ChimeraX commands (.cxc) that place a marker at each C-alpha (Angstrom):
marker #1 position 103.58,78.11,82.77 radius 0.5
marker #1 position 100.14,79.91,82.81 radius 0.5
marker #1 position 99.06,82.05,85.70 radius 0.5
marker #1 position 96.46,79.58,86.65 radius 0.5
marker #1 position 98.85,76.70,86.89 radius 0.5
marker #1 position 101.08,78.85,89.07 radius 0.5
marker #1 position 97.95,79.81,91.11 radius 0.5
marker #1 position 97.18,76.18,91.72 radius 0.5
marker #1 position 100.72,75.23,92.62 radius 0.5
marker #1 position 100.66,78.09,95.33 radius 0.5
marker #1 position 97.27,77.05,96.50 radius 0.5
marker #1 position 98.55,73.37,97.05 radius 0.5
marker #1 position 101.63,74.62,98.78 radius 0.5
marker #1 position 100.18,77.33,101.05 radius 0.5
marker #1 position 96.61,76.05,101.43 radius 0.5
marker #1 position 93.36,78.00,100.91 radius 0.5
marker #1 position 93.34,80.18,103.93 radius 0.5
marker #1 position 96.86,81.07,104.73 radius 0.5
marker #1 position 97.91,84.62,104.93 radius 0.5
marker #1 position 101.28,84.05,103.52 radius 0.5
marker #1 position 99.67,82.83,100.33 radius 0.5
marker #1 position 97.48,86.00,100.10 radius 0.5
marker #1 position 100.50,88.25,100.60 radius 0.5
marker #1 position 102.48,86.54,98.00 radius 0.5
marker #1 position 99.55,86.62,95.45 radius 0.5
marker #1 position 99.35,90.31,95.90 radius 0.5
marker #1 position 102.96,90.91,94.69 radius 0.5
marker #1 position 102.92,88.77,91.68 radius 0.5
marker #1 position 104.06,90.93,88.83 radius 0.5
marker #1 position 101.74,91.12,85.90 radius 0.5
marker #1 position 102.94,93.11,82.84 radius 0.5
marker #1 position 100.68,95.22,80.86 radius 0.5
marker #1 position 100.33,94.47,76.90 radius 0.5
marker #1 position 101.14,97.31,74.62 radius 0.5
marker #1 position 97.39,97.32,73.74 radius 0.5
marker #1 position 96.47,97.80,77.57 radius 0.5
marker #1 position 99.07,100.37,77.85 radius 0.5
marker #1 position 97.69,102.41,75.08 radius 0.5
marker #1 position 94.06,102.04,76.45 radius 0.5
marker #1 position 95.18,103.26,79.85 radius 0.5
marker #1 position 96.97,106.14,78.26 radius 0.5
marker #1 position 94.01,107.14,76.25 radius 0.5
marker #1 position 91.46,106.93,79.16 radius 0.5
marker #1 position 93.95,108.92,81.34 radius 0.5
marker #1 position 94.53,111.76,78.83 radius 0.5
marker #1 position 90.93,111.94,77.41 radius 0.5
marker #1 position 88.83,111.27,80.34 radius 0.5
marker #1 position 91.03,112.00,83.18 radius 0.5
marker #1 position 90.82,108.47,84.84 radius 0.5
marker #1 position 92.82,107.64,87.84 radius 0.5
marker #1 position 94.28,104.37,88.79 radius 0.5
marker #1 position 91.49,103.40,90.93 radius 0.5
marker #1 position 88.91,104.21,88.45 radius 0.5
marker #1 position 90.73,102.16,85.86 radius 0.5
marker #1 position 90.95,99.18,88.16 radius 0.5
marker #1 position 87.18,99.45,88.91 radius 0.5
marker #1 position 86.38,99.90,85.33 radius 0.5
marker #1 position 88.06,96.63,84.14 radius 0.5
marker #1 position 87.71,94.10,87.32 radius 0.5
marker #1 position 88.30,91.17,84.91 radius 0.5
marker #1 position 91.82,92.28,84.13 radius 0.5
marker #1 position 92.73,91.98,87.82 radius 0.5
marker #1 position 95.16,94.92,87.65 radius 0.5
marker #1 position 96.83,96.15,90.79 radius 0.5
marker #1 position 96.26,99.65,91.65 radius 0.5
marker #1 position 99.96,100.25,92.29 radius 0.5
marker #1 position 100.99,98.96,89.07 radius 0.5
marker #1 position 98.42,101.23,87.28 radius 0.5
marker #1 position 99.50,104.28,89.44 radius 0.5
marker #1 position 103.18,103.61,88.38 radius 0.5
marker #1 position 102.38,103.50,84.83 radius 0.5
marker #1 position 100.36,106.86,85.11 radius 0.5
marker #1 position 103.28,108.39,86.93 radius 0.5
marker #1 position 105.61,107.31,84.18 radius 0.5
marker #1 position 103.16,108.83,81.58 radius 0.5
marker #1 position 103.03,112.10,83.53 radius 0.5
marker #1 position 106.72,112.41,83.61 radius 0.5
marker #1 position 107.81,111.13,80.27 radius 0.5
marker #1 position 104.51,111.72,78.30 radius 0.5
marker #1 position 104.69,108.06,76.95 radius 0.5
marker #1 position 104.11,104.59,78.05 radius 0.5
marker #1 position 106.89,103.11,75.93 radius 0.5
marker #1 position 110.18,101.58,77.10 radius 0.5
marker #1 position 113.24,104.00,77.18 radius 0.5
marker #1 position 115.67,103.53,74.37 radius 0.5
marker #1 position 118.53,101.43,75.19 radius 0.5
marker #1 position 121.86,100.94,73.93 radius 0.5
marker #1 position 120.87,97.55,72.38 radius 0.5
marker #1 position 123.56,95.39,73.86 radius 0.5
marker link #1:1,2 radius 0.2
marker link #1:2,3 radius 0.2
marker link #1:3,4 radius 0.2
marker link #1:4,5 radius 0.2
marker link #1:5,6 radius 0.2
marker link #1:6,7 radius 0.2
marker link #1:7,8 radius 0.2
marker link #1:8,9 radius 0.2
marker link #1:9,10 radius 0.2
marker link #1:10,11 radius 0.2
marker link #1:11,12 radius 0.2
marker link #1:12,13 radius 0.2
marker link #1:13,14 radius 0.2
marker link #1:14,15 radius 0.2
marker link #1:15,16 radius 0.2
marker link #1:16,17 radius 0.2
marker link #1:17,18 radius 0.2
marker link #1:18,19 radius 0.2
marker link #1:19,20 radius 0.2
marker link #1:20,21 radius 0.2
marker link #1:21,22 radius 0.2
marker link #1:22,23 radius 0.2
marker link #1:23,24 radius 0.2
marker link #1:24,25 radius 0.2
marker link #1:25,26 radius 0.2
marker link #1:26,27 radius 0.2
marker link #1:27,28 radius 0.2
marker link #1:28,29 radius 0.2
marker link #1:29,30 radius 0.2
marker link #1:30,31 radius 0.2
marker link #1:31,32 radius 0.2
marker link #1:32,33 radius 0.2
marker link #1:33,34 radius 0.2
marker link #1:34,35 radius 0.2
marker link #1:35,36 radius 0.2
marker link #1:36,37 radius 0.2
marker link #1:37,38 radius 0.2
marker link #1:38,39 radius 0.2
marker link #1:39,40 radius 0.2
marker link #1:40,41 radius 0.2
marker link #1:41,42 radius 0.2
marker link #1:42,43 radius 0.2
marker link #1:43,44 radius 0.2
marker link #1:44,45 radius 0.2
marker link #1:45,46 radius 0.2
marker link #1:46,47 radius 0.2
marker link #1:47,48 radius 0.2
marker link #1:48,49 radius 0.2
marker link #1:49,50 radius 0.2
marker link #1:50,51 radius 0.2
marker link #1:51,52 radius 0.2
marker link #1:52,53 radius 0.2
marker link #1:53,54 radius 0.2
marker link #1:54,55 radius 0.2
marker link #1:55,56 radius 0.2
marker link #1:56,57 radius 0.2
marker link #1:57,58 radius 0.2
marker link #1:58,59 radius 0.2
marker link #1:59,60 radius 0.2
marker link #1:60,61 radius 0.2
marker link #1:61,62 radius 0.2
marker link #1:62,63 radius 0.2
marker link #1:63,64 radius 0.2
marker link #1:64,65 radius 0.2
marker link #1:65,66 radius 0.2
marker link #1:66,67 radius 0.2
marker link #1:67,68 radius 0.2
marker link #1:68,69 radius 0.2
marker link #1:69,70 radius 0.2
marker link #1:70,71 radius 0.2
marker link #1:71,72 radius 0.2
marker link #1:72,73 radius 0.2
marker link #1:73,74 radius 0.2
marker link #1:74,75 radius 0.2
marker link #1:75,76 radius 0.2
marker link #1:76,77 radius 0.2
marker link #1:77,78 radius 0.2
marker link #1:78,79 radius 0.2
marker link #1:79,80 radius 0.2
marker link #1:80,81 radius 0.2
marker link #1:81,82 radius 0.2
marker link #1:82,83 radius 0.2
marker link #1:83,84 radius 0.2
marker link #1:84,85 radius 0.2
marker link #1:85,86 radius 0.2
marker link #1:86,87 radius 0.2
marker link #1:87,88 radius 0.2
marker link #1:88,89 radius 0.2
view
């Protein structure tokens, strides 16, 4: 299902002005694509962008400041935005 379809279903269930709907919509997980992770990494390392600056720079992406902040924290700690190697099971 696409995000738009999901949004329409929630709109029908909760209505247009319900606070519960707005609270739910704020916590929908949206994953960053590999390209966006690389873009965020480069802007952070080369130009020193913060999470708020990145969200303001790309308003059409509708990134959550907290999600970008977590990605930047991961970058600071590990030095990469890639997933950790796993056992492969």
